[in-house]
C-alpha positions, 0 to 999 in steps of 0.5 A: 165104242168098245164094251167090256161085258165083264166090267159092266156085269161087275159094276151093275152087280155092285149097284144092284147089291147096294140098291137092295141093301138100301131098300131093305134098310128103309123097310127095316127088313132083315134079309140073308146075304146069300139071297141078296147076292143071288138077286144082285147077280140076276139083276146084273145079268139082266143088263145084257139086254141093253147091249144086244140089239136082239134083246132090246125088247126086254129093256122096256119099262114094263120088263124093268118093273117086272125084273125089279119085282123078281129080284126083290121077291128072290131076296124076300122069298116066295111067301112074301109077295105082297111085301115084295110089291112095296119093296119093288116100288122103293127099289125103283125109286132108289134106282131113279134117285141114284140115276139122277145123282149119277147124271148130275155128277156127269154133267158137272164133270163133262158139261152140256153142249146145245149143239151135241146134246148130252154125251156121257163118256169117260165118266171118272166120277162113276168109279168114285160112286161105285167105290162109295157103294162098296164101302157102304156095303162092307161097312153095313154088313160088318155093322150088322154082324157086330150088332147081332153078335152083341145082341147074341152075347147078352143071352150067353151065360157060363154055367158050372154044374157040380155033380159029386164034387166034380165041376162040369163047365158049359156055355149056355144060350138063354132060349126065351121061348123055351119053358120046358119043366119036369112035371113032377118036381116043376124044376126048369130044364137045362139042355146040355150036350152029352160030351160035356159030361165025360164018363158020367154015369147016372143011376137009372133010379135017378133019371127023369124022362121029360116029354117035349114037343117042337114044331114037326116032332116030339119025344122024350128027354133023359135028365137028372136033378142037380142041386148045385148049378151056378149061372154066371152073369159075369166073372164076379156075379152068379146065381145058384139054381136047382134044375133038371139037366137033360142030355142032348146028343145033337150039336146045339150050335153049328158055330160051337158058340154054346153047348147048352140051352137054358129055359126061361124059368132058370133065369 
């Protein structure tokens, strides 16, 4: 019988990716797509131990359990070893259920002989099952992306900053964990990329220097008070606030989805 290694690897990659996604959906654990793909690749490569007689030793049940734990651990990260044990068990259960379903469909399609026993050859339903897996993986990833985008959009606000009758517009993300305030005025701070304020010069006596700290580093932010800031909840509704606008040299969003950060006290 001819064996096409590339076909086997691709098929098992799809199956492993499907099982991993189902496993983490059951556990409601969010895992990066990159980690899932790497784990599925390793799982598909492991299937070559079944093909080569020299590697048959590694196809024992013990090694299969170890491999299931490894690929789940890669998806979760090394710091979540206990969770990986639970996820590995669910992954194995899902694999057994899928194997049982494939076996059932193969017998329905090919039949069973008391003389020849069970032989699975030219199992065309396999491709229907794999196609269903591909559709599920694609739809699940798209739905997750849309859910995240929808949730993210709830924390995005358009803001207008009026300085000397010049309107500066920014797109701000509400950082609910940010409680930064200027200690003297007790006004909340709005962090804005300095590119928003083209050619704006603030006199030194109008500047505030705000100490801040974050995980691993701390420093000072340079800011100025603005009494006319409009925060739009939608195209018609807005609220006016006073705040300290702090300039930021770094890009706040790699995808350029926003260029300002609102502290919790602003909303």
